[in-house]
N, C-alpha and C positions, 0 to 999 in steps of 0.2 A: 503493499499501499503505500509506503513512505517512497519508495524507488519510483512509483509513478508520479507522485507530487513532485519530487525532485527532478526528474528528468523529463516530463512529459512536454514541457514548454521549450527545451532547449534544441536549437537546430544542429543536425547532426554532420552537416557539412564539413565543419572544422574537424571533428572527430574522425570522420571517414578519412580526410587528407593525413591526419597523425597515423591512423592504422596502416594506410597504404604506405606511408614513409618507413614506419616501423617493420613491415612485413618485407620490404625491398632491404632495408638495412640488415635485418637479420639474416636473409637470404645470401647477400654479398658478404657479411661477416664472416658466416660459417663456411661458405664455400671458398673464401680467400684463405681464411686459417687452415682449412683441410688440405687444400692442394699446395699451400705454402710448406707445410710439413712433410706431405707425401713427396713433392717433387725433390725436396733437399734429402729425403731418404733414398731416394731412387738411386743416386750415384753411390751412397753408402752401402746400399744393398749389393749393388753390383761388383764392388770392389773392396779390397781390404785397405786402401789407402784412406787415411781419415781426414774429414773436411774437405777443404779446398786446396788439396795438395796436388802438385802435378810434378812431373818429372821433365826436365829440360836438358839440352845438350847443344853444342855449337854445330852449325851447319857443316857438311862437308862438302867442299869444292875441289875443283882440279888443282887449285894451288894447296890444298890440304893433303891430296894425294902425292904431290911432290915434296912433302915436308917443308913448303914454304910459309904455311900458316898452321899454328899449333890449335888442336882441337881439345886440349885439355884446360882446365879453370886454374889460375893461379890465385893465391890469397887475397890480392887486391881486387880481383873481378868479384870473387864470392863475397867481399865485404861490400863492395858497391852495391851488388843486387840485393843484399841484406838489408842495406840502409835505406831502400826506396819505400814510399809511403804506402805502397800496397802490399808490401811483404810482411809477414808475420815470423817467418822463420825460413833460413836456409841451411839445409844439410847436405855437405859431400857424401855421395853414395860411394862406399868402399867396394873396391873389386877384388877378385882372387888373383894372386900372382903365382899360383902353383897349379899343377895339372891334376884335374879332378873329372871323374865320370859318374854316371848315375845309372843304376841297373835295377830291374825289378827282382824283388826279394819274397815272392809269394806264390803259390800254387794257383791262387785266383787270377793272376795275370801271365800272359805269354812274357817269356824272357826276352828282354830289351835291354840294350846297353848303349849309351851315348856320352860323348864328351860333352860337357857343359860349362856354362858361365856363371859365377856367383856374384851376387852382391848383397850388401848388408844396409838395413834400415833400422833406426831405432824404433822401439815400440810405441813412442808418443805419436809417431806418424802414421800408425796403423790401427785398424779397427780389429784388434784382437788383444786378449789379455795379456798383461806384461808378465804374468806368471808363466803363460805358454811360451812367450817369446824371451826365453832364457836358456842358456846352455852351458853346461859344465863338462869337463873332458870326463867325468865319471858318470855322466848321465847315460841312460839306456839308448836314447835316440836323439836325433837333431831335428827340432821343429823346422819345416819349411813352407815357403808360400810358393805356389807353382804358377807360372804364366799359363793362361788357358790355350795359348799356341802349342805349348808342349804337349798338353792333353790331346788336342787336335792331332798332333803328330803321332803320338802313341796310338791313337784309335785308327788312324790312317795305315799305320803299320799293322795293327792286329786285323783290319778289314781285307788288307792285301794278303795276309797269311789265312784267311778264312777263320780268324779266332774272334770270340766274342768281344765286342768293344765295352768301354769303361766310362761310368758315370762319374761326376764329381764326387758324390757320396761314396760310391764305392771305392774310388781313389784314396779317399780320406781313411779308410778302414784297413787298408792293405799296406804291407811294407815295402819299402826300397832300400837301396844301399848306395853310400857314397864310397868311391875308390880315390883315396888321396895319394898323391906321390910327388916328389921333387927332393932335392939335396940328397939323393941316393937313400930315400927313405919312402915307405910306402905304409897306409894303414885303410881300414875299413870302418865305417861308421854307419850304423842303422839310421834309417831316416822315416819321419813321419810327416804327412802332408796335414796342415791345419787350415788352409784356406788357398783361394785362387786370386789372381789378378789379371787384368787386361791392360793395365798402363804400364807396366815394367815386364820387358821382355826376357830377362834372367830370372833364374831361380833365387828366391831371397832366403836368406838365413840370418839367425841373430848375430850381432856385431861380435860378441865372443867368440862364436866359432870361426868366423872369418879372420878375426885376428890371430886365434890359435892356428889355422892353416897357413897363414902368410909368415907367421913367425917360424913355424917348425919346417914347413915344405917349400916356402916361397922366396921370392927375391923382393926384399923391401925397396930397393932402389929402383925396381922398375914400377912402383906403384904410381898411378897418376889419377887425378880426378876428372872423369870425362863426362859426368852427369851430376845433377844437382836436384835435390828434392825441395821443391819450393811450396811452402804453405802460404796463401794469401788471404787478404781480406774478403769479406763478403762483398759481391758484387764489383769485384776489381778486375775482371779478367780483361777487359778491354784495355786498362793501363799496362797489364802484363804482356799482352799481345803487341803493343806499340812499343814496349821496351825490348822485347825479343826481336822484332823486325829491325829495330835501330842498332842492336848489337849483334846481329849475326846468329842469333840464337832460334831453335826450334823443339817442338814437342810433338808427341804423337797426335797426329790430326784428330783422331776419335776422341782424345782426352780434351782437346781445345774445343771441339764442336759441342760435346756434353756439357763441358766447364761453361761455356758461353751461353748455351741453352738453358741451363740451371741457373745461372746469374741474371740473365735478362728475366727470365720467368720469375724469379723470386723477387726482383725489383718490380716487376708489374703487379704481383700479387701483394707486396707491401703497399704499394700505392692504392689499391682495391681495398685494402684494410683500413686505410687512412679515409678513403672516400666513404666507406661503410660507417666508420666512427662519426663522421661529419654527418651523414643523412641520420644517423641515429640520434645525434645530438639535436638536429633540427627539428626531428620528429618528437623528442621528448619535450623541447621548449613549446611546439604546438599543443601537445598533449597537457602541458602544465597551463598554458594560457587558456584552453579549454575548460579545465577545471575551475580556473579562477573566474572565467565568464559564466560558467554554470552555477558556482556559489553566488556571484553577483546578481544573477537574474532570478535567482531563488532566495535572495537575502530576506524577503518578508517571510516566505515559508519556513526558513531555517530559524529565524527569530521566534515564530509561533510554536515551533516545534520545542525550542529550548525553553518557552514560558510554559508550556504544559507538561514539563518534566523530563523531556528528553535531554541526556547529557551531550556535550561537544564529543566525548568519545564515542558514544553511539552513532552519531551523525557523521563523524569522521569515519567509522568503520563500515558503515552502509555505503558510502561513495567509494571507499578504497576497494572494497569487495566488487563493487561494479567494475573497476578499472583493472582488478587483478584478473576477472573473468576475460576482459577484452585483451590483456596483454598475454595472458596463457593461450587463448584461442590463436591469437596471431602467433605466438612462438611455435605453437603445435603446426599450424597449416604451413610455417615457413620451414620446419623440419621435413616435412612432407615434400614440399617444393624443392628443398635441398637435395634430397635422397634422388628424386627425379633428375634433377640438374646435374647431379655426381656420375649417375648412370650414364647419362648422355656424353659428358665430358670425358670419362673413363674410356668410353668405345672411341671417342676423337683421338684420344692420346695413344692408344692401341693402335688405330689405324694409321697413326702416324709413326709408329715404330718406338714409343716411349710408354715402357711397361712400368706401373706403379701398383702399390697394394690396393686392393679395392674395397678393404675393410675401413669401416667409419673411424676416424680419429677421436680419441677421447679428449684432446684439447679443444677441438672446435664445439664439442658440446658443453664443456666447462666455461669455455669463453661466452656462448649464448646463455647459458644459466647466469654467468656473472651480470651480464648487461640486462637481463630480465629482473635480477635482484635490484640492480642500480635504478632501473625505471621503477619498479614498486616502491623503493625507498624514497625517491625524490618525490613521486606522486602522493605518498602517504604524508610526507613532511610538509609539502605545500597545502593538501586538503586539511591536514591539521591546524596549519596556520590560517588559514582563510576562515575555517569555521570558528576557531577562537576569536578572531577579529570580529566577527558577525555576533559572537556573544558579548563582546565587550561593548558593541555599538548598540545592543538592545536597551531600550528605554522601559 
């Protein structure tokens, strides 16, 4: 009954505008937060390199072939790159200076042996547990990260011999063996694969193992830094690319393409999050103004209710409940619209060759819940203020 008294005379046009703005803002916000998280996870899920890390080296030209231009990095060049505003950290990638081969050491895989090239990267650059990325001479096995190209080569070999091919999961469960030699010494070490990478073409091992091999079997004088692992700031792939072009550097093309795609997409989604926040702010102001106009138009009715015994808290509760239902249903319908929009975008991304997780992100739901609570709190405080002002003005 009281609801009819308070709301019957009020025009709904302003309310509908506020609801529409809130509905659009909710959809934009949940969609942009969801895909911002999923897009940035896509690179992480595909590779063991952590964050915005990329491997770079100097371009090889005809002058390099004639030894007229060096392709290794000196300390000054590394320091100069590390001092750039887009750079978080630069780490030289350690190479092996000893002879080493890898062979299968399991009945589950066909016998395969190949000379290989090793490199080492610190655990802080990798999306693996630092506990796993450790090695001591007394350990039962050496943890390694295998380039996917190596697994492709192994499967090509198996297919040519009419043998079963190996998946990444199966490769992680079987044993391999390193054969190290140099300085008139040789030894073998058990190997266990803990991950795969598409950005580095060599087999990765913990720095402690490579230092052990170089010290015992290698030639320290021949060690050179030919590749750098660069971790950069969010959204700065453009600056890195300009720096590389001006200094004769290059990276794996697929890494640059994916990096730029993720960087640009993340920037656009951040802009969309900002636009969503602006829409929601304007919608909340319209909703607050609607509440003020509602109470102003019903000033006489509210004062009458106060005189006959209704408390300000009771009237505030009635008006707040009305807006709770409006905001709750708006949030519910925006969630339904978001799900349909997400399915459409997922399909478009899949058709474009970008695969991301199709599960809903918890963060997008929490952000929506937080914004809904902010809406309700602001509306409650505004309603309470206006009702108590009406009480103070009653005669």
